[in-house]
N, C-alpha and C positions, 0 to 999 in steps of 0.2 A: 569440901566440894559437894554441892547438891547434885545428885544424879537426876537428870531430866528425862522423862519418858514421854514421848509424843505418841501416846497410845489411845486409840478410841475403842472402848469396850462396848459391846452391844450384846444383850441377851438374845436378841433376835438373830444376830449373826451366828452366835455360838449354837443356837438351837438348829439353825439350818444346816450347820456343818456336822451335826451329830445324830439327827433323827430324820426319818423319811416323812412323806406326807401323811402316812398312816400312823405316825407316832412310834414306829419301831426303829431300832438301831439299823443303820445302813450296813450291809455286808462289806467286810473288808476285802480289798482286792490288791493287786500288785501296784496300782497307780490310783491317784486321786487328783481331781481338779480343785484347786483352791482359789482364793482371792488373788487374781493376777499372777497365778503360779500353778505349777503342776509338780506333784511329788511322786517318785517311783521308788520301789524297793527292788534292788538289783541282786542278782545271784552270780557269784564269781567262782564257784567250785571250791575244791579243797586246796589248802596250803599246809602241807605236813599234817599235823594232827588237828588243825583248825579249819574252819570254813571261812570263805570270804563273801561278804555282801556289801551293799552300798545304799546310801540314801541320796537320790538324785533330785535336786530341786531346780526347776527351770522357771525363770522369771520373765514377765513381760518387759518390754523395753522401758527403761527409766526406773524400774523398781529394784529394791535391794532387800536382802535378808541378812541375818547377823551371825557373827562368829560366836564361839563359846563365851567370850567376854565381849559384850556389845559396845563397850566404851561408855561415854557419857550419856548417850541416848540410844534407845533401842530395846529390843526384847530378845534375849538369847533363846535358842531352841531347847526344848525339853523332850525326852524320849521315855516312853514306858514300854518295856519289852516283857512285862510280867506274864502275859498270856502265851508266850512262845513255848515250844515243845522241845524237849531234850536239849536244853541250853543250860550250861553251867556258868558261863561268863560271856559278856559282850563288851567290847571296847570300840568306841567310835573314835576314828582318827580325824584330825582337823587340818586340811590344807591351809596355807597361809592366807590371811584376809587382805583386804585393801583398807587404807585409811581414808575416811570421808569426813570432811569438815564443813559445817554450815552454821546457821544462826543458833541452832540448838546445841552445838558443841561438836566434839569429835566422836565419831562412831567407827567401829571396826566391822566391815561388811563384806558380803559377796554380791556381785552383780551378774546379770545374764543367766548363768547356770553354775551350779556347784555340785560335785559328788563327794559325799563324806564316806570314806571307806569304813567298813565295819568288820572287825575280826571276831569270830564266834567260836567259842570253845564248847564242844558238846559234852553232855553228861556221860553218854555212852557212845563210843566211837562206831559201834556196829549198828546203830539205830538211826532212822531218819531225823532230820532237823527241820523244824518249821518255825519261821520267824513271824511273830505277830507284833505289830508296832502301832502305838498311838503317838503321834508327833504333834506338838504345838510349836509354832514358830511365828516370827514377826515378818510382815511385808510392809515396806516403807517406800513412799515417794515423797509426798509433802507431809503426811502424817503416818504413824505406824499403826497397822491393823493386825490383830492377832488372827492367825490362820490355824487350821486343824486338819489332820488327815488320819484315817484308820487304814492300815495296810497289812497284808499278810502274804507270805510266800514260802513254799517249801524250797529248801536248798538242794540243788542237784549237782552231781559230779561233773556234768557237762559245762556248767558255769557260763551261760551265754553272754554275760556282761563282763567277763574277766578283763577285756582290754580297757574298758572305761574305768574299772576299779583300779587296775594297775597304773593307768595314767594319773588318776587322782592320788594314789599312793606316792607317786613321784613328786607331788607338790606338798606333801606333808613335811614340815621342817624336821631336819635331822637333829638328833640329840648331840650336842657338842659342849665340852667343858670350857670354862673361861680361859681364854688365851690359846685355844687349840690352833694348830696350823691350818692353812687353807682359807679360801674365801667362800662366803663371808664368815666373820667370826666376831664375837664379843670379846674385846681385849681386856677391859678393866672397868670397874665400877668404883668411883672415888667420891668422897664428900666434896661438894662444890664450895669453893672458897666464899665465905661471907654469907652462906645460906644454910641454916641449921637443918632444914627439912628438904634439901635438894642434893642430888647426886649428879655427877658427870659420868656418862657412859660412853666410853671410846670403843669404836668398832673398826673392822677392816672390811672393805667391800671391793669387788672386782672393778677394774678401771672402767669408767663410763657409766657405772650403775649407781643410781642415787639410793642410799639405804633408807629403810623405814623401820622404826623400832616400836614394838608393842610390849607393854609391861602388865603383868598380872600379879596382884598381891593377895594375901589371905582375906578371908571374909571380914568385912567392916573396916578394911584398909582401902583407901582410894588414892590412886596415884595417876599422874598425868605425865605425858612425854611430849616434848617439843619436836618439831621437825629438826633434821640435822642442821648443823651450822655450816655446812659445805666443807667442813674439815673432819667429817666422820665422827662428830661428837653430838651427843644428845643431853638435854637436861631432863632428869626424872625428878618430879616433885611429889612429896607426900602431901596430898591435899587434906586428908582426914585420916584419923586413926583411933582405935579404942583408947580411952583415957588411961586405962590401967595396963596398956601394952608394955611389955619389956622383953628382954632377951632377943634371941635371933629371929629374924623375919625372913621367911622364904619368898623369893621373887622368881617368877618365870619371865625371861626375856626372849621374845621372838624377833629375830632380825631377818628382814627380807631385803634382798638386793637383786634386782632383775628377776630372773626365773629361779633363783636359789634362795633357800631359807634355812635357818638353823634355830634351835631352841636351846637356851642355856639357863640352868638353874643356879641361882646364887643365894647366899645367906648373908643378911646384913644385920648390923647391930641396931635393934629397935630403940635402945636407949639414946642413941645419937641422932635419931630421926624425929625428935620432938618438935612441936610447933609452938 
């Protein structure tokens, strides 16, 4: 499968987003206005030995931005935290996306607004933490435009944005094993009869909730997933793979049904998924 990126790159646009009229870098702040979007760095206070933060992106009506895996078209966000102070580790959490399909293919997106929770582990627990973030992300309506923001924020124990971050945390898919009880759940992943490079994924969803499945494969593997067949089954197809691939292939399956979502990790036999 060929990945199609509807991206318009522009040196002029990038320059405007990174320098001032006097040729100097723009000072970082807690928020930045971008192309049909605004980005904010949130502070959520402490959670045990870690700090909570968030990246909030608000979009103009009709515009979208992308999940960690953008699908067949789009631009995934990237984050540079290297200028942060007293930070040992940062983990960005990803609420479940939406499936969007148009002439360019299937994309995995967020619309209107999204907050990505961030869990921060400090180097020294008794010293202040300051986050400094450079973020590049895609904004899409008819075409995809790269956007950029420079943000900075000291984290404080008061955590003024804790409620928004906790709400976003509630939309991050829960980790569940294959066949776990409860709804929703990924029940099985089996070779599809008559198709060497396809699998049937069976799921369980709450009554009245139409499930949506997202699949992520290793680098240089490309997979697609059909909508469900109204019997809680999906077809996952390996569209492209490395020629010398062999052995186990890790896949991440994210299942969304209504306001619930789970993430299930499976390992498949790469030798049986040849095309």
